[in-house]
N, C-alpha and C positions, 0 to 999 in steps of 0.2 A: 236339867237336874238329874234325870235317870242315869246319864253317862257318868256323873260324879259319883253316884251311889255304886255303879258298877266298878268304877276305878277304885273306890275305897274297899270293895269286896276283894278285889285282886291284890290290893296292897296288904290287907289283913292276912290273906292267904300266904303272901310272900313273906311277911313278918313271921308267921307261924312256922312256915317251912324253914326259914332262916334259923329260928330258935332250935327246932328239931335237928337241923343239920349241924349246927355248932355243938349241940350236946353230943351228937353221935361222933363228931370229929374229935372232941377233946376227951372222950371216954377212953381210958386205957384198955387195950393198947391203941395208940393213935393210928388210925387208918386214913391215909391220904385220899382214899376214894371219896370220902365225905367232904373234902375240900372243894370239889367241883360244884356241888349243889350250893355251898356257901357263897362261892363266887357268882354263880348264876343268880341267886336271890339278891345279892348286893347290886349287881349290874341291872337287874330288873327294877329295883327300887330307885336307882339313879335315873334310869331311862324314863320310867313312868313319871316321877316327880319333876324331872327336868323338862320333859315334853309338855306336861300339863301346865307348868309355870310359864313356859315360853308361849304356849297357846293362849293362856288367859291374859297375858300381858301384851299379846300381839307381836311378839318378837319372832318374826319369821326366820331369821338367821339362827336363833336358838332352837327352834323347832327342827330346822333342817339339820343342825349339828346333832341333835338328839336322835335323829334317824340313824346315824352311824352307831350310836350306842345301842339302839334297837337291833341293828344288824348284828352286832357283837352278841347280844343276848340271844337272838334267834339261832345264831350259829352254834353257840355253846349248848343250848338246849338240844339241838339235833345231834351234835357230836356226843353228848351225854347219852341220849337215847340209843344211838347207833352202838356206842361202846357197851351199853347195858344189854343190848340184843345179841351182841357177838359173844358175850361171856357165858 
């Protein structure tokens, strides 16, 4: 049960970050810098929900497939951090 609560906390944070990022992205003038956080949040939500669903249903192939989505998420986060540190 505690892991479910932790998952919901991070999902809530991702949804909040997504809303903030979308607001910043669509605010004139449109700055494409904010598109990366939007994509990162969406990929996180897909990875987290997909992996959890696969785990709870016992679908090992689904969990393995979602590990690739997690890899994409992790890579984008670090690319975004590196890009921010270089500017």
